[in-house]
C-alpha positions as CSV (number, residue, x, y, z in Angstrom):
1,M,-20.8,-18.6,17.7
2,S,-23.0,-19.0,14.5
3,A,-21.2,-18.9,11.1
4,Q,-22.1,-17.8,7.6
5,P,-20.8,-18.7,4.3
6,A,-18.3,-15.9,3.0
7,E,-18.4,-14.4,-0.6
8,T,-17.9,-17.4,-3.4
9,S,-17.1,-17.2,-6.7
10,T,-21.2,-16.9,-7.6
11,A,-22.0,-13.6,-8.3
12,P,-23.7,-11.4,-6.2
13,S,-27.4,-9.8,-7.0
14,L,-27.1,-6.0,-6.1
15,P,-28.4,-3.9,-8.8
16,W,-25.8,-2.1,-10.8
17,R,-27.4,1.6,-9.9
18,D,-27.1,0.7,-5.9
19,A,-23.5,-0.7,-6.5
20,L,-22.6,2.7,-7.9
21,K,-24.6,4.9,-5.6
22,V,-22.8,3.6,-2.6
23,Y,-19.5,5.7,-3.9
24,L,-21.3,8.9,-3.1
25,E,-21.9,7.8,0.7
26,P,-20.0,9.9,3.3
27,A,-18.2,6.9,4.5
28,T,-16.9,6.5,1.0
29,L,-15.7,9.5,0.7
30,R,-13.8,9.8,4.2
31,M,-12.3,6.8,3.1
32,L,-11.1,8.4,-0.1
33,A,-9.3,11.0,2.1
34,L,-7.6,8.6,4.4
35,G,-6.7,6.5,1.4
36,F,-4.5,9.3,0.3
37,S,-3.1,9.8,3.8
38,A,-2.0,6.0,4.0
39,G,-0.3,6.0,0.6
40,L,1.4,9.1,0.7
41,P,4.5,7.8,2.7
42,L,5.0,4.6,1.2
43,L,6.8,5.9,-2.0
44,L,8.6,8.0,0.0
45,V,10.8,6.0,2.0
46,L,10.9,3.5,-1.2
47,G,10.1,4.0,-4.8
48,T,10.6,7.9,-4.7
49,L,13.8,8.0,-2.4
50,S,15.1,5.1,-4.7
51,F,14.7,7.8,-7.5
52,R,16.5,10.5,-5.0
53,L,19.4,8.2,-4.0
54,R,20.5,7.2,-7.6
55,E,20.1,10.8,-9.0
56,A,22.7,11.2,-6.0
57,G,24.8,8.5,-7.0
58,I,24.3,5.5,-4.6
59,D,24.8,2.3,-6.3
60,R,22.1,0.1,-7.3
61,T,22.7,-2.7,-5.0
62,T,23.1,0.0,-1.6
63,I,19.9,1.0,-3.0
64,G,18.0,-2.0,-2.9
65,Y,19.5,-3.0,0.6
66,L,18.0,0.1,2.0
67,S,14.4,-0.4,0.2
68,W,14.6,-3.0,3.6
69,V,13.3,-0.1,5.6
70,G,9.9,-1.1,3.9
71,L,9.9,-4.3,6.2
72,A,8.9,-2.0,8.9
73,Y,5.1,-2.9,7.1
74,G,5.7,-6.6,7.2
75,F,6.1,-6.4,11.1
76,K,3.2,-4.3,11.8
77,W,1.5,-7.4,13.2
78,V,3.9,-7.2,16.3
79,W,1.9,-3.9,17.5
80,A,-1.3,-4.5,15.9
81,P,-2.9,-5.4,19.4
82,L,-1.7,-2.2,21.0
83,V,-3.6,-0.4,18.2
84,D,-6.4,-2.7,18.7
85,R,-7.0,-2.5,22.9
86,L,-4.5,0.4,24.2
87,P,-6.2,3.5,24.9
88,L,-4.3,6.9,24.4
89,P,-4.8,9.3,27.0
90,P,-6.0,12.1,26.3
91,L,-6.4,11.4,22.1
92,T,-8.6,8.3,23.0
93,T,-10.8,10.8,25.3
94,L,-10.9,13.4,23.1
95,L,-11.6,11.4,19.4
96,G,-11.9,8.0,20.4
97,R,-9.7,5.0,19.8
98,R,-9.4,4.4,16.2
99,R,-9.0,8.2,15.8
100,G,-6.4,8.8,18.4
101,W,-4.0,6.3,17.1
102,L,-4.8,7.8,13.5
103,L,-3.8,11.4,14.3
104,L,-0.6,10.3,16.6
105,A,0.3,7.8,13.8
106,Q,0.0,10.6,11.3
107,G,2.3,13.1,13.6
108,M,5.1,10.4,13.2
109,V,5.1,10.3,9.5
110,V,5.0,14.6,9.3
111,A,8.2,14.4,11.8
112,G,10.1,11.8,9.8
113,L,9.1,13.6,6.3
114,V,10.1,16.5,7.9
115,G,13.7,14.6,9.1
116,M,13.7,13.5,5.5
117,A,13.6,16.8,3.8
118,L,16.4,18.2,5.8
119,N,19.3,15.9,5.3
120,D,21.6,15.3,2.5
121,P,22.4,11.4,1.2
122,R,25.5,12.6,-0.1
123,Q,26.3,13.9,3.2
124,G,26.0,10.2,4.9
125,L,22.8,8.3,4.7
126,A,22.5,7.1,8.7
127,P,20.1,10.3,9.5
128,L,18.1,10.1,6.4
129,I,17.8,6.4,6.6
130,W,16.7,7.0,10.9
131,C,14.2,9.6,9.6
132,A,12.6,7.0,6.6
133,L,12.5,4.3,9.8
134,L,10.1,6.5,11.5
135,V,8.2,7.3,9.0
136,A,8.0,3.7,7.6
137,F,6.7,2.9,11.1
138,G,4.2,6.0,11.5
139,S,2.6,4.9,8.2
140,A,2.7,0.9,9.1
141,T,1.0,1.5,12.4
142,Q,-1.6,4.1,10.7
143,D,-2.1,1.3,8.2
144,I,-3.3,-0.4,11.4
145,A,-5.5,1.7,12.8
146,L,-6.9,3.0,9.4
147,D,-8.1,-0.4,8.3
148,A,-9.6,-1.5,11.5
149,F,-11.9,2.4,11.1
150,R,-12.6,0.8,7.8
151,I,-13.9,-2.5,8.0
152,E,-15.8,-1.3,11.2
153,S,-17.5,2.1,9.0
154,A,-19.7,-0.3,7.1
155,E,-21.7,-3.6,6.9
156,T,-20.2,-6.3,4.7
157,R,-21.6,-5.9,1.5
158,K,-20.3,-2.3,1.1
159,Q,-16.7,-3.1,2.0
160,A,-15.7,-3.7,-1.8
161,A,-16.6,-0.2,-2.0
162,L,-15.2,1.3,0.5
163,A,-12.1,-0.9,-0.3
164,A,-12.0,0.6,-4.1
165,A,-12.4,4.4,-2.6
166,Y,-9.6,3.9,0.0
167,Q,-7.6,2.5,-2.6
168,T,-8.2,5.3,-5.1
169,G,-7.3,7.6,-2.6
170,Y,-4.1,5.8,-1.8
171,R,-3.0,5.4,-5.6
172,L,-3.7,9.1,-6.2
173,A,-1.6,9.8,-3.2
174,M,1.4,7.6,-4.8
175,I,1.0,9.3,-7.6
176,W,1.4,12.6,-6.1
177,A,4.2,11.1,-3.7
178,G,6.0,9.7,-7.0
179,A,4.8,11.7,-10.0
180,G,4.2,15.3,-7.5
181,V,7.4,15.1,-5.4
182,L,9.6,14.7,-9.3
183,W,7.7,17.9,-10.4
184,V,8.0,19.9,-7.1
185,A,11.7,18.8,-7.0
186,A,12.4,19.9,-10.8
187,W,10.1,23.0,-10.0
188,A,12.5,24.2,-7.1
189,E,15.8,23.5,-8.8
190,V,17.8,27.1,-8.9
191,A,18.8,26.1,-12.8
192,P,18.3,23.5,-15.1
193,A,20.8,20.5,-14.6
194,A,23.0,20.0,-17.2
195,A,22.5,16.3,-18.5
196,A,25.1,14.0,-17.6
197,A,26.4,10.7,-17.9
198,T,26.1,10.5,-13.8
199,G,22.8,10.9,-11.9
200,A,24.8,12.8,-9.2
201,A,25.9,15.1,-11.4
202,A,22.2,17.0,-12.0
203,Y,21.5,16.0,-8.0
204,Q,20.2,19.1,-6.2
205,N,19.7,18.8,-2.5
206,G,17.3,22.1,-1.8
207,A,15.1,21.0,-4.5
208,W,14.3,17.9,-2.8
209,K,14.3,19.4,0.6
210,T,11.2,21.5,-1.0
211,A,9.6,18.5,-2.7
212,Y,9.8,16.4,0.9
213,L,8.6,19.5,2.8
214,V,5.7,19.8,0.6
215,M,4.6,16.1,1.2
216,A,5.0,16.3,4.9
217,A,2.1,19.4,4.7
218,S,0.4,17.3,2.2
219,M,-0.7,14.9,5.0
220,A,-3.0,17.6,6.5
221,V,-5.6,16.0,4.2
222,G,-5.7,12.8,6.6
223,V,-5.2,14.9,9.6
224,L,-8.2,17.1,9.0
225,T,-10.2,14.0,7.5
226,V,-9.4,12.2,11.0
227,L,-10.5,15.5,13.1
228,L,-14.1,15.8,11.3
229,S,-14.8,11.9,11.2
230,P,-17.0,10.2,13.5
231,E,-15.6,7.8,15.3
232,P,-17.0,4.2,14.4
233,V,-19.4,2.4,17.4
234,R,-17.1,1.3,19.8
235,R,-17.8,-2.0,20.9
236,V,-17.7,-2.9,24.6
237,L,-15.0,-5.5,25.6
238,P,-15.0,-7.4,28.7
239,K,-12.2,-6.1,31.0
240,P,-9.2,-8.8,31.5
241,K,-8.9,-9.9,35.1
242,N,-5.2,-10.2,35.2
243,A,-1.8,-10.1,32.6
244,A,-2.6,-13.5,31.3
245,E,-5.7,-13.0,30.6
246,W,-5.0,-9.7,28.4
247,L,-2.1,-11.6,27.1
248,Q,-4.6,-14.1,25.8
249,S,-7.1,-11.5,24.4
250,V,-5.0,-9.5,22.8
251,L,-2.2,-11.5,21.6
252,I,-3.5,-15.0,21.1
253,E,-7.0,-15.1,20.9
254,P,-6.5,-13.0,17.3
255,F,-4.8,-15.2,15.6
256,A,-6.5,-18.2,16.8
257,D,-9.7,-17.2,16.2
258,F,-8.8,-17.4,12.2
259,I,-7.4,-20.6,12.9
260,R,-10.5,-22.1,14.1
261,R,-12.5,-20.4,11.5
262,Y,-10.2,-22.0,8.5
263,K,-8.7,-25.0,9.9
264,W,-6.2,-26.2,7.4
265,Q,-7.2,-23.9,4.8
266,A,-5.6,-21.0,7.1
267,A,-2.1,-22.7,5.5
268,L,-3.5,-22.1,1.9
269,I,-5.0,-18.5,2.2
270,L,-2.3,-17.2,4.2
271,S,0.1,-18.4,1.6
272,L,-2.5,-16.4,-1.0
273,I,-1.8,-13.2,1.3
274,A,1.7,-13.8,1.7
275,I,2.7,-13.8,-2.2
276,Y,0.0,-12.0,-4.2
277,R,1.6,-8.6,-5.0
278,I,5.2,-10.2,-5.0
279,S,5.5,-9.1,-8.8
280,D,4.5,-5.7,-8.2
281,V,6.7,-5.1,-4.8
282,V,10.0,-6.8,-5.9
283,M,9.6,-4.7,-9.6
284,G,8.6,-1.1,-7.5
285,I,11.9,-0.8,-5.9
286,M,14.3,-0.4,-9.3
287,A,11.1,1.3,-11.1
288,N,12.9,4.5,-10.6
289,P,16.2,3.6,-10.7
290,F,15.5,2.4,-14.1
291,Y,14.0,6.2,-15.2
292,V,17.0,7.3,-14.0
293,D,19.1,5.3,-16.2
294,M,17.3,5.1,-19.0
295,G,17.7,8.7,-19.3
296,F,14.1,9.7,-18.3
297,T,14.1,13.6,-16.5
298,K,12.3,14.1,-13.3
299,D,9.4,16.5,-15.5
300,E,9.1,13.4,-17.9
301,V,8.8,10.8,-15.7
302,A,6.3,13.2,-13.6
303,T,4.2,14.2,-16.7
304,V,3.9,10.6,-17.5
305,S,2.9,9.3,-14.0
306,K,0.5,12.4,-13.1
307,I,-1.5,12.1,-16.3
308,Y,-1.8,8.8,-17.1
309,G,-1.0,7.2,-14.3
310,V,-4.2,9.4,-12.4
311,V,-6.9,8.0,-15.0
312,M,-5.7,4.8,-15.4
313,T,-5.5,4.4,-11.4
314,L,-8.7,5.6,-10.9
315,A,-10.2,3.5,-14.0
316,G,-8.8,0.6,-12.0
317,A,-9.7,0.9,-8.7
318,F,-13.6,1.7,-9.8
319,V,-13.5,-0.9,-12.2
320,G,-11.9,-3.1,-9.6
321,G,-14.6,-2.2,-6.9
322,V,-17.7,-2.5,-9.2
323,L,-16.4,-5.8,-10.6
324,S,-16.0,-7.5,-7.2
325,M,-19.5,-6.5,-6.3
326,R,-21.1,-7.9,-9.7
327,L,-18.9,-10.8,-10.3
328,G,-17.2,-11.9,-6.9
329,V,-14.1,-10.9,-5.3
330,M,-12.3,-14.1,-6.2
331,R,-13.0,-13.6,-10.3
332,V,-11.6,-10.1,-9.6
333,L,-8.7,-11.7,-7.6
334,M,-7.5,-13.7,-10.6
335,L,-8.0,-11.2,-13.4
336,G,-5.6,-8.8,-11.2
337,A,-2.9,-11.4,-10.5
338,V,-2.8,-12.3,-14.4
339,L,-2.7,-8.1,-15.3
340,S,-0.3,-7.4,-12.7
341,A,2.3,-10.1,-13.8
342,A,1.5,-9.2,-17.3
343,S,2.7,-5.2,-16.9
344,N,5.7,-6.7,-15.8
345,L,6.9,-7.8,-19.1
346,L,6.1,-4.6,-20.2
347,F,8.9,-3.2,-18.3
348,A,11.1,-5.8,-20.0
349,W,9.9,-4.4,-23.3
350,L,10.7,-0.7,-22.3
351,A,14.1,-1.6,-21.0
352,S,15.0,-2.7,-24.8
353,R,13.6,0.5,-25.9
354,G,15.7,3.0,-24.2
355,H,14.5,7.0,-24.2
356,D,10.8,6.4,-25.9
357,L,8.6,8.7,-24.1
358,T,5.5,7.2,-25.9
359,A,6.5,4.0,-24.8
360,L,6.8,4.6,-20.9
361,I,3.5,6.0,-21.3
362,A,2.2,3.4,-22.6
363,V,3.7,1.0,-20.1
364,V,3.1,3.3,-16.8
365,S,-0.5,3.4,-18.1
366,A,-1.1,-0.6,-18.5
367,D,0.5,-0.7,-14.8
368,N,-1.4,1.5,-12.9
369,L,-4.7,0.1,-14.6
370,A,-3.7,-3.5,-13.7
371,G,-2.3,-2.6,-9.8
372,G,-5.6,-0.3,-9.6
373,I,-8.0,-3.5,-10.3
374,A,-6.3,-5.9,-8.4
375,S,-5.6,-4.0,-5.2
376,A,-9.5,-3.2,-5.0
377,A,-10.2,-7.1,-5.0
378,F,-7.5,-8.0,-2.8
379,I,-8.4,-5.4,-0.2
380,A,-12.1,-6.2,-0.2
381,Y,-10.9,-10.0,0.1
382,L,-9.0,-9.6,3.3
383,S,-11.4,-7.5,5.2
384,S,-13.9,-10.5,4.4
385,L,-11.3,-12.8,6.2
386,T,-11.6,-10.4,9.6
387,N,-13.6,-10.9,12.8
388,I,-14.7,-7.4,13.5
389,S,-14.0,-8.4,17.4
390,Y,-9.9,-8.4,16.3
391,S,-10.3,-6.2,13.2
392,A,-7.1,-4.4,13.7
393,T,-4.6,-7.0,14.9
394,Q,-6.2,-9.6,12.1
395,Y,-5.9,-7.3,9.0
396,A,-2.6,-5.8,10.6
397,L,-1.6,-10.0,10.3
398,F,-3.1,-10.3,6.7
399,S,-1.6,-7.3,5.3
400,S,2.0,-7.7,7.1
401,L,2.2,-11.5,4.9
402,M,1.3,-9.6,2.0
403,L,4.6,-7.3,2.1
404,L,7.2,-9.2,4.4
405,L,8.7,-11.8,1.5
406,P,8.4,-9.7,-1.1
407,K,10.0,-6.3,0.4
408,F,12.8,-9.0,1.8
409,I,13.3,-10.5,-2.4
410,A,12.8,-6.7,-3.4
411,G,16.2,-5.9,-1.0
412,Y,18.3,-7.9,-3.6
413,S,16.6,-6.3,-6.9
414,G,19.7,-3.7,-7.0
415,A,22.2,-6.6,-7.0
416,F,20.5,-8.4,-9.4
417,V,19.8,-6.1,-11.8
418,D,23.6,-5.1,-11.5
419,A,24.5,-8.7,-12.3
420,H,22.0,-9.6,-15.2
421,G,20.2,-6.2,-16.8
422,Y,16.7,-4.9,-16.1
423,A,15.3,-6.7,-18.9
424,Q,15.8,-10.5,-17.2
425,F,15.5,-8.5,-13.6
426,F,11.4,-7.5,-15.1
427,T,11.0,-10.9,-16.5
428,G,11.9,-12.7,-13.6
429,T,9.6,-10.2,-11.3
430,A,6.8,-11.5,-13.9
431,L,7.5,-15.2,-13.7
432,L,6.9,-14.7,-9.9
433,G,3.7,-14.4,-10.1
434,L,2.6,-17.2,-11.5
435,P,2.3,-19.3,-8.3
436,V,-0.3,-16.8,-7.4
437,L,-2.7,-17.5,-10.2
438,L,-2.5,-21.2,-8.6
439,L,-3.3,-20.4,-5.3
440,V,-6.3,-17.9,-6.6
441,A,-7.8,-20.8,-8.1
442,L,-7.3,-23.2,-4.9
443,A,-8.4,-20.4,-2.7
444,A,-11.9,-20.2,-4.8
445,R,-12.8,-23.3,-3.9
446,I,-12.7,-23.0,-0.2
447,T,-16.4,-22.2,1.0
448,T,-15.1,-20.2,3.8
449,T,-17.0,-19.1,7.1
450,K,-17.1,-16.3,8.9
451,A,-17.7,-15.0,12.5
452,P,-20.4,-12.9,13.1
453,A,-18.9,-9.6,12.6
454,G,-22.2,-7.1,13.7
455,R,-22.4,-6.3,10.0
456,Q,-25.0,-7.3,8.2
């Protein structure tokens, strides 16, 4: 098995015109729509849900612990081998392996969102949380199949552009699931909610029911894209002779392949993956409760996120994708890490401002720009590490590691805020990003090798 050097910090020679033209190709446009489908569920079981729960009078410590629903994303590598290899008759027959799993996962997300719409957290959290778990499980399964679909849909040199398109759609969906759901909930209120010291007094469950049903309907973007997309060229895999050989090829070999290719450097790479987004993920759980406690209304948060968040997200993802192709992924990875940590310090500054709409606009804009740049480069980096023979399993391992530790730590975010306040919390999340800078610098020195990926 021959190997080829992966990208180092040397800038590629791809002309600017060709680097930009790839964004108009069908595969890239499909990733834009599928990225929207992938990004929609995440906030609805995490950030937006925390706004809803805080407004309903649920305490911050409980909200923090409930964020552990998101740990489903951190363990998706457990069932990723099944998504990689297991057929789903009749879906596999009708749509193909990747599209069949995508459609099943999207169905779970829709069912879970409808369940979340129909349950009132004031009447008991258990039914709502079970539905949120269904959404998270379906969303994680969709991520597994979609990451493999993306990696198998284009050659290596175009992966950064596909990653940028995917991330653009993903973050647009997060804005729709964050700002959009707040706008719909505010629009659906029976009457303007009177200002009160507690969020519970302003809570109207009927408005949130409407908002979550709209979000469930929004999954149609991904469903239609799956139905209208071609299945990637199917790789003919050898059939296992027995159960032991199946376990070896499906469960063990994808991980063994990664260790063989990177040897001791695998520990460094996995450490970087595990903490690269730690500042953003830990901070994100308390962002919406912070807005509620600062006195920002649903309309204000939605408007700021919708206008400034969309513009800066598009700019960040686009800039991140183009710079990754021009300057190299590792350089942009370092830039994204610096910007992500710095944007959390802006939230600490915002905590000292109180209800300041202008300051909120500035902070949200900077945060979305930083997130777009960091995410586009990081997805391209993860894609470059996979062997296409095990693309779903290996990418699921990487993206699971990306979320597992940050989401576990984020569960204690509410208790930390209750004990120390928002300013110290946001400052602490920025400091969590310092080890990331060291790991990116070390990883940039690695001359990585890749197994033949079947794409040039």
